[in-house]
N, C-alpha and C positions, 0 to 999 in steps of 0.2 A: 123812413125819414124821421129824424129826431129834431124837433124845433125847440128853441128856447122860449120860455114863457114871459120873460121880462125884457123890456127895452134896456139899452145901455147907452153910454156916451157915444160909442162908435156906431150904434144901430138904434136910432130913435124910434119911437112908437110907430110912426107911419111906415118906415122901412122894415121894422120887425113884422108888422102886419102883412106887408107884401111878401116877405120871405116865407112866412108861415103859410100864406095862401099858395105860394109856389110849391112848397113841400107837400101840402095837402093834395095838390093836383098831380104831382109826380109819383107819390107813394104807390098808388094802385097800379101804376104802369109796370111795377116789378112783380115777378111771380110770387114773392113772399112779402111784398111791400105792405106797409101800414104806416100811418102817421101818428107819432107820439109827441105830445107837448110836455115838456118838463117845466112846470110852473115856476120853480125856484131858480132856474138857470137863465143866464143872459147869453150874449154872443160868444162868450168864452165857455161854451157848453162843456168841452172836455174837462174844464176845471170846476165850473159851478154846478155841473150835473153829471159828474163822472160815473157815479154808480148807476144812474138810469141809462146812460149811454152804454156802459158795459153790459147791462142786462139785455139791451136790444141787440148788441153784437152777438151775445151768446144765443139769444132766441133765433137770430138769423142763421147762425151756423148750425144750430140744431134742426132748423126747418129744411135745410138742403137735403132733398131725398137721395141724392147721389154723392153726398159728401161735398167737400170743398171744390171738387172739380166736376160739379154737376153739369147739366145740359147747357148752361150759359157760359161755361168755361170757368177757369179758376177764379176764386174770389180775390186771391192775391196773385197778380200777374207775375210771370217769370221775367227775368232780366230782358231788356229789349235786345233784339237782334242787331248785329252790326251791319255795315253796308253790304257784306257778302252773305247775309242770312244766317250767320253763326251766332248762337247765344254766347254770352260771356262765359269764359272758361272752356269752351270747345276749342279743340286744336285745329 
């Protein structure tokens, strides 16, 4: 879990603290989870903390012992099945 370190207009200090606490609680529930706070980032973390976010994504991908389709399933899910159980593109 990557948390922003700064409050912002859309996420004031109290709400930022609650979100960070939730991230801290959830991170260890993942097999490779950890909590990282990016001090210079705000709620727009993909913009204000892009490099730190990218580093965590790479770390997570490198940590998967069985590759991206490890024991917990794919990190990027496949297309949803239609009503008849076929994946998109199947005849």
